[in-house]
C-alpha positions as CSV (number, residue, x, y, z in Angstrom):
1,X,-6.6,-0.3,21.8
2,X,-3.1,-0.1,21.4
3,X,0.2,1.8,22.2
4,X,-0.1,4.5,20.1
5,X,1.3,8.1,19.7
6,X,-0.1,11.8,18.5
7,X,1.4,14.4,17.6
8,X,0.8,18.1,16.0
9,X,2.5,21.2,15.2
10,X,3.3,23.5,11.6
11,X,6.1,23.4,9.2
12,X,9.1,25.9,9.8
13,X,9.3,27.3,6.6
14,X,7.4,27.0,3.2
15,X,10.4,26.3,1.6
16,X,11.8,23.2,3.9
17,X,8.6,21.6,2.1
18,X,10.7,19.6,-0.6
19,X,13.4,18.6,1.9
20,X,11.4,17.0,4.4
21,X,9.9,15.1,1.7
22,X,12.8,14.0,0.2
23,X,14.5,12.9,3.8
24,X,11.3,10.9,4.4
25,X,11.0,9.3,1.2
26,X,15.3,8.3,1.9
27,X,14.2,6.7,5.0
28,X,11.3,4.6,3.5
29,X,13.2,3.4,0.4
30,X,16.0,2.3,2.9
31,X,13.9,0.0,5.0
32,X,11.6,-0.9,2.1
33,X,8.7,1.1,3.8
34,X,5.9,2.0,1.3
35,X,4.7,5.8,1.3
36,X,3.0,8.3,-0.3
37,X,3.3,11.9,-1.4
38,X,0.7,14.8,-1.5
39,X,1.2,17.9,-3.1
40,X,5.2,18.6,-2.8
41,X,5.8,22.0,-2.5
42,X,3.8,25.4,-1.8
43,X,2.8,28.1,-4.6
44,X,5.5,30.5,-4.8
45,X,7.2,28.7,-1.6
46,X,4.8,30.6,0.8
47,X,2.1,29.5,3.2
48,X,-1.6,30.8,2.7
49,X,-3.1,33.2,5.0
50,X,-6.8,31.4,5.1
51,X,-7.3,27.9,6.1
52,X,-8.5,25.6,3.1
53,X,-9.0,22.1,3.2
54,X,-8.9,21.4,-0.6
55,X,-4.9,20.7,-0.8
56,X,-2.9,18.6,1.5
57,X,0.9,18.8,1.2
58,X,3.7,16.5,2.4
59,X,4.2,12.4,3.0
60,X,3.0,9.7,5.0
61,X,4.9,6.2,5.3
62,X,4.0,2.9,6.7
63,X,6.6,1.4,8.6
64,X,6.2,-2.8,8.5
65,X,3.0,-3.6,11.0
66,X,2.5,-0.4,12.0
67,X,-0.7,2.2,11.4
68,X,0.5,5.1,8.7
69,X,2.6,7.8,9.6
70,X,1.4,11.3,7.7
71,X,3.4,14.3,8.0
72,X,1.2,16.4,6.3
73,X,0.0,19.7,5.9
74,X,-2.5,22.6,5.2
75,X,-1.7,25.2,2.8
76,X,-1.1,28.0,5.7
77,X,1.5,24.9,7.4
78,X,-0.4,23.3,9.9
79,X,0.2,19.8,10.8
80,X,-3.3,17.9,10.0
81,X,-4.5,14.4,10.0
82,X,-5.6,13.8,6.1
83,X,-8.5,10.9,7.1
84,X,-9.6,13.2,9.4
85,X,-10.0,15.8,7.3
86,X,-12.2,14.0,5.1
87,X,-14.4,12.9,8.2
88,X,-14.3,16.5,10.3
89,X,-13.7,18.9,8.0
90,X,-17.7,19.9,7.5
91,X,-18.5,19.2,11.1
92,X,-20.5,22.0,13.2
93,X,-18.9,20.8,16.1
94,X,-16.0,22.7,17.2
95,X,-14.5,19.8,19.0
96,X,-14.8,17.7,16.2
97,X,-13.1,20.2,13.8
98,X,-9.9,20.6,16.1
99,X,-9.4,16.9,15.8
100,X,-8.3,17.6,12.2
101,X,-5.4,18.9,14.0
102,X,-3.8,15.7,15.7
103,X,-2.5,12.6,14.2
104,X,-2.8,9.6,16.2
105,X,-0.7,6.6,15.1
106,X,-0.9,3.0,16.7
107,X,2.6,1.5,16.8
108,X,2.5,-1.4,19.0
109,X,2.5,-4.2,16.6
110,X,5.6,-2.9,15.1
111,X,7.4,-3.9,17.8
112,X,9.5,-1.8,20.4
113,X,12.7,-1.4,17.8
114,X,10.4,0.3,15.3
115,X,8.7,2.2,17.7
116,X,11.7,3.8,19.1
117,X,13.5,4.5,15.4
118,X,9.8,6.4,15.0
119,X,10.6,8.3,18.1
120,X,14.2,9.3,17.2
121,X,12.9,10.2,13.7
122,X,10.6,12.6,15.1
123,X,13.0,13.8,17.2
124,X,15.5,14.4,14.0
125,X,12.4,16.2,12.1
126,X,11.3,18.5,14.5
127,X,14.9,20.1,15.1
128,X,14.9,20.7,11.6
129,X,11.8,21.2,10.1
130,X,8.9,22.0,12.6
131,X,7.4,24.4,15.0
132,X,5.5,24.3,18.1
133,X,5.7,20.9,17.5
134,X,3.9,18.4,20.2
135,X,4.3,14.8,20.4
136,X,2.5,12.7,23.3
137,X,4.3,8.7,23.5
138,X,2.2,6.3,25.5
139,X,5.8,4.5,25.7
140,X,6.7,7.7,27.6
141,X,10.0,7.3,25.3
142,X,9.9,10.7,23.6
143,X,9.2,12.5,27.1
144,X,11.9,10.6,29.0
145,X,14.5,8.4,26.5
146,X,13.9,5.6,29.2
147,X,14.3,2.4,27.3
148,X,13.6,0.3,30.2
149,X,9.9,2.6,30.5
150,X,9.6,2.5,26.8
151,X,9.8,-1.4,26.9
152,X,7.6,-1.8,30.7
153,X,5.0,0.3,28.5
154,X,4.9,-2.6,25.7
155,X,4.6,-5.2,27.8
156,X,1.9,-3.6,29.6
157,X,0.0,-2.9,26.5
158,X,0.7,-6.6,25.6
159,X,-1.0,-8.3,28.4
160,X,-3.8,-5.6,28.2
161,X,-3.8,-6.8,24.6
162,X,-3.9,-10.3,25.2
163,X,-6.6,-9.9,28.0
164,X,-8.8,-8.0,25.3
165,X,-8.9,-10.4,22.9
166,X,-9.3,-13.1,25.6
167,X,-12.1,-11.5,27.1
168,X,-13.9,-11.2,23.7
169,X,-13.8,-14.8,23.3
170,X,-14.5,-15.6,26.7
171,X,-17.1,-12.9,27.6
172,X,-20.2,-13.6,25.7
173,X,-23.1,-11.5,25.7
174,X,-26.0,-11.9,28.5
175,X,-29.4,-12.7,27.5
176,X,-31.6,-9.5,26.1
177,X,-28.2,-7.3,26.3
178,X,-28.0,-4.1,24.2
179,X,-24.3,-4.2,22.2
180,X,-23.7,-0.5,24.2
181,X,-24.3,-2.1,27.5
182,X,-22.2,-5.5,26.5
183,X,-19.0,-3.2,25.2
184,X,-19.6,-1.4,28.5
185,X,-19.2,-4.2,30.8
186,X,-16.8,-5.8,28.5
187,X,-14.6,-2.5,28.9
188,X,-14.9,-2.7,32.7
189,X,-13.6,-6.1,33.0
190,X,-10.8,-5.1,30.5
191,X,-9.9,-1.7,33.0
192,X,-9.7,-4.3,35.5
193,X,-7.7,-6.2,34.4
194,X,-5.3,-3.5,33.2
195,X,-5.2,-2.6,37.2
196,X,-4.2,-6.4,37.4
197,X,-1.5,-6.0,34.7
198,X,0.0,-2.7,36.3
199,X,0.2,-4.2,39.7
200,X,2.2,-7.1,38.4
201,X,4.8,-5.2,36.7
202,X,5.0,-2.8,39.3
203,X,6.0,-5.9,41.7
204,X,8.1,-7.7,39.3
205,X,10.2,-4.2,39.1
206,X,10.2,-3.6,42.9
207,X,10.4,-7.2,44.2
208,X,8.1,-6.2,46.6
209,X,4.5,-6.1,46.7
210,X,2.5,-3.6,46.5
211,X,-1.7,-2.4,47.2
212,X,-3.2,0.0,45.0
């Protein structure tokens, strides 16, 4: 739970990988962010034609208070989530194997400014290095460039998270209630709180009472 981005795509050309890694390293160094490099170039600067999970190419970095952001590829140039490879590469379920090709990163605790920077950084990298790139931004900034909408989404998620923590503290399990039943009841309560939060921000923005 928490405001996140989700992305997938391909590297345009194998020969671009060293330059991509260098640019990400430069940004990470400027901001003092930790980073880790995988393999830094493809053999003979060419993509393979087969899908193999034995080697990862690219880099990841961790902005302050954000989850780690991976810009990682298989030998065929397809973008992947390294941690999901570990869990799902050998899965017999097709839908679980597909998860490997989408990376999800929670950026909410990094704050609005860092989140906005990450989105702008991805726009830059996409124009220079990626193909078939898709990014879904739960703040809607990627899709709209609307700063006010982004800020409102952050506020809504913050209210939701505060209420979620409060719910855990003040929402004890009932006698003989299983963990599954408890969590189901808790999430129903939290979703109701989310609706209340959305209503509040709509009223605050418009200055008018709206019934949902």
